C-alpha positions in Angstrom: -0.1 0.0 -0.1 1.1 3.7 -0.7 0.3 7.1 0.3 -0.1 10.0 -1.7 -1.4 13.3 -0.9 -3.0 16.9 -2.7 -3.4 20.3 -1.2 -4.8 23.2 -2.8 -8.1 24.6 -4.1 -10.0 25.1 -6.9 -10.3 23.1 -10.6 -6.2 23.1 -10.2 -6.8 20.4 -7.4 -9.3 18.7 -9.0 -7.5 17.9 -11.9 -4.3 17.2 -10.7 -5.9 14.4 -9.4 -8.2 13.3 -11.7 -4.6 12.9 -13.8 -3.4 10.8 -10.9 -6.1 8.6 -10.8 -5.9 8.3 -14.6 -2.4 6.8 -14.4 -4.4 3.6 -12.4 -4.1 3.6 -8.7 -6.6 1.2 -7.2 -8.0 3.8 -4.3 -8.5 2.0 -0.9 -9.3 4.9 1.2 -9.6 8.7 0.5 -9.8 11.3 3.2 -10.5 15.3 3.0 -10.5 18.2 5.1 -10.9 21.9 4.4 -9.3 24.6 6.2 -10.9 28.1 6.8 -9.0 29.7 3.9 -10.5 27.1 1.5 -7.0 24.9 0.9 -8.5 21.3 1.0 -6.6 18.4 1.6 -7.1 15.4 0.0 -5.4 11.7 1.0 -5.4 8.2 -0.6 -4.4 4.9 0.7 -3.7 3.0 -2.7 -2.0 0.2 -4.5 -0.4 0.8 -7.9 -1.3 -0.9 -11.0 1.3 -2.8 -12.7 1.9 0.0 -15.5 2.0 2.9 -12.9 4.3 0.7 -10.9 6.9 0.3 -14.0 6.4 4.4 -14.6 7.1 5.2 -11.4 10.1 3.2 -10.6 11.3 3.9 -14.1 11.4 7.5 -13.5 13.6 6.9 -9.9 15.7 5.0 -11.5 17.1 7.6 -13.9 15.4 5.7 -17.0 13.4 6.2 -20.0 10.9 4.8 -21.5 12.5 3.2 -25.4 10.2 2.4 -28.4 9.3 -0.9 -28.3 11.8 -2.9 -30.9 10.5 -3.9 -34.2 11.7 -7.3 -35.0 10.9 -9.0 -38.2 9.9 -12.1 -38.0 12.7 -15.1 -38.8 11.5 -18.0 -41.2 10.1 -21.2 -39.5 11.6 -24.9 -40.9 9.5 -27.1 -40.5 11.2 -30.5 -41.7 8.2 -33.1 -43.1 8.3 -37.0 -42.0 6.7 -39.4 -44.3 4.2 -41.6 -42.8 3.8 -45.1 -43.5 
């Protein structure tokens, strides 16, 4: 399980949270609170999906994602055996 929190106000906060959710978090718990100045804090306990975990680990280790290699299929040679 992982923890993530967001702090802010207005549509920017909503968009930031929506973008993060689209990355594939499996949310188990959410809590929010609002201060008197209108600042909102939203907290999540979540499990990362496989793709999200791969992106996070790649960026943490300074790696970059490369496009898939274009491999030519090798011809298959099948020997036929006579039946009889």
